C-alpha positions as a LaTeX table, in Angstrom:
\begin{tabular}{lrrr}
\hline
Residue & $x$ (\AA) & $y$ (\AA) & $z$ (\AA) \\
\hline
Met1 & $-26.81$ & $-50.00$ & 42.63 \\
Asn2 & $-25.82$ & $-46.57$ & 43.80 \\
Leu3 & $-22.15$ & $-47.57$ & 44.10 \\
Ser4 & $-22.23$ & $-49.01$ & 40.60 \\
Gly5 & $-23.63$ & $-45.69$ & 39.24 \\
Gln6 & $-20.83$ & $-43.77$ & 40.96 \\
Ile7 & $-18.20$ & $-46.12$ & 39.58 \\
Asp8 & $-19.61$ & $-45.73$ & 36.09 \\
Leu9 & $-19.55$ & $-41.94$ & 36.49 \\
Val10 & $-15.98$ & $-41.96$ & 37.82 \\
Trp11 & $-14.96$ & $-44.36$ & 35.07 \\
Trp12 & $-16.59$ & $-42.13$ & 32.44 \\
Ile13 & $-14.87$ & $-39.02$ & 33.79 \\
Thr14 & $-11.52$ & $-40.78$ & 34.05 \\
Val15 & $-11.60$ & $-42.60$ & 30.73 \\
Val16 & $-13.48$ & $-40.19$ & 28.48 \\
Glu17 & $-13.80$ & $-36.67$ & 29.89 \\
Leu18 & $-10.30$ & $-36.07$ & 31.27 \\
Pro19 & $-8.46$ & $-37.18$ & 28.10 \\
Ala20 & $-10.88$ & $-35.18$ & 25.96 \\
Leu21 & $-10.42$ & $-32.04$ & 28.05 \\
Gly22 & $-6.66$ & $-32.61$ & 28.10 \\
Gly23 & $-6.63$ & $-32.93$ & 24.32 \\
Leu24 & $-8.68$ & $-29.77$ & 23.94 \\
Phe25 & $-6.33$ & $-27.92$ & 26.29 \\
Leu26 & $-3.29$ & $-29.04$ & 24.27 \\
Leu27 & $-5.03$ & $-28.11$ & 21.02 \\
Val28 & $-5.84$ & $-24.60$ & 22.26 \\
Trp29 & $-2.36$ & $-24.13$ & 23.76 \\
Arg30 & $-0.62$ & $-25.26$ & 20.54 \\
Asn31 & $-2.93$ & $-23.11$ & 18.41 \\
Arg32 & $-2.14$ & $-20.05$ & 20.52 \\
Lys33 & 1.60 & $-20.76$ & 20.39 \\
Asp34 & 1.49 & $-21.13$ & 16.58 \\
Ala35 & $-0.52$ & $-17.90$ & 16.25 \\
Glu36 & 2.05 & $-16.01$ & 18.32 \\
Glu37 & 4.92 & $-17.39$ & 16.22 \\
Arg38 & 3.13 & $-16.47$ & 12.99 \\
Ser39 & 2.41 & $-13.01$ & 14.35 \\
Val40 & 6.09 & $-12.44$ & 15.07 \\
Gln41 & 6.98 & $-13.77$ & 11.61 \\
Asn42 & 4.37 & $-11.52$ & 9.97 \\
His43 & 5.74 & $-8.48$ & 11.77 \\
Gly44 & 9.20 & $-9.32$ & 10.45 \\
Asp45 & 7.86 & $-9.77$ & 6.93 \\
Ile46 & 5.98 & $-6.47$ & 7.13 \\
Asp47 & 9.06 & $-4.65$ & 8.41 \\
Ser48 & 11.26 & $-6.02$ & 5.64 \\
Gly49 & 8.59 & $-5.22$ & 3.05 \\
Leu50 & 8.33 & $-1.65$ & 4.31 \\
Ala51 & 12.11 & $-1.28$ & 4.18 \\
Arg52 & 12.14 & $-2.47$ & 0.56 \\
Leu53 & 9.27 & $-0.12$ & $-0.26$ \\
Arg54 & 11.11 & 2.83 & 1.29 \\
Glu55 & 14.26 & 1.98 & $-0.66$ \\
Thr56 & 12.29 & 1.74 & $-3.90$ \\
Leu57 & 10.56 & 5.05 & $-3.22$ \\
Ser58 & 13.88 & 6.73 & $-2.46$ \\
Ala59 & 15.36 & 5.40 & $-5.69$ \\
Tyr60 & 12.32 & 6.64 & $-7.63$ \\
Lys61 & 12.57 & 10.09 & $-6.06$ \\
Leu62 & 16.24 & 10.25 & $-7.00$ \\
Glu63 & 15.46 & 9.22 & $-10.57$ \\
Val64 & 12.73 & 11.85 & $-10.84$ \\
Ala65 & 15.04 & 14.53 & $-9.47$ \\
Gln66 & 17.74 & 13.62 & $-11.98$ \\
Thr67 & 15.58 & 13.25 & $-15.09$ \\
Tyr68 & 13.11 & 16.12 & $-14.81$ \\
Ala69 & 13.83 & 19.50 & $-16.31$ \\
Ser70 & 15.72 & 22.10 & $-14.35$ \\
Leu71 & 14.18 & 25.43 & $-13.40$ \\
Thr72 & 16.33 & 27.33 & $-15.91$ \\
Ala73 & 15.22 & 25.03 & $-18.72$ \\
Val74 & 11.57 & 25.58 & $-17.79$ \\
Lys75 & 12.05 & 29.38 & $-17.71$ \\
Asp76 & 13.78 & 29.27 & $-21.10$ \\
Leu77 & 10.93 & 27.26 & $-22.56$ \\
Glu78 & 8.41 & 29.70 & $-21.10$ \\
Arg79 & 10.25 & 32.67 & $-22.69$ \\
Arg80 & 10.33 & 30.97 & $-26.09$ \\
Leu81 & 6.62 & 30.10 & $-25.90$ \\
Thr82 & 5.74 & 33.63 & $-24.84$ \\
Arg83 & 7.70 & 35.11 & $-27.77$ \\
Gln84 & 6.03 & 32.76 & $-30.22$ \\
Leu85 & 2.54 & 33.47 & $-28.86$ \\
Thr86 & 3.25 & 37.22 & $-29.04$ \\
Arg87 & 4.26 & 36.87 & $-32.71$ \\
Ile88 & 1.06 & 34.93 & $-33.45$ \\
Glu89 & $-0.99$ & 37.58 & $-31.63$ \\
Asn90 & 0.67 & 40.37 & $-33.63$ \\
Lys91 & $-0.06$ & 38.57 & $-36.89$ \\
Leu92 & $-3.69$ & 38.13 & $-35.90$ \\
Asp93 & $-3.94$ & 41.79 & $-34.92$ \\
Gly94 & $-2.56$ & 42.68 & $-38.35$ \\
Leu95 & $-5.23$ & 40.54 & $-40.04$ \\
Ala96 & $-8.09$ & 42.10 & $-38.08$ \\
Pro97 & $-8.26$ & 45.37 & $-40.12$ \\
Leu98 & $-8.13$ & 43.36 & $-43.32$ \\
His99 & $-10.98$ & 41.18 & $-42.11$ \\
Arg100 & $-13.08$ & 44.25 & $-41.22$ \\
Ser101 & $-12.56$ & 45.76 & $-44.65$ \\
Leu102 & $-13.81$ & 42.58 & $-46.31$ \\
Glu103 & $-17.07$ & 42.52 & $-44.35$ \\
Pro104 & $-20.14$ & 43.55 & $-46.39$ \\
\hline
\end{tabular}
């Protein structure tokens, strides 16, 4: 009876356990290999995406530099605004004595 129990155990290990463990080993090995390949592919995708992003940012910076006002134009606008505000202030200062004379 003891020999029969050992044969059943050896049979079970040979027929069931070894193929199952072999299958699990292959599954883990293949999964790891696929993960490494995807990781390499993802790094390539990320690198190409960053390159496109840098190109787009450079193009945007160039567009901004070309379309925004120059320093001389800003200074000219500031001078014109200052002159206009000074004129308005002078007019208001001229109305102040008139306003005081109208107070009861």
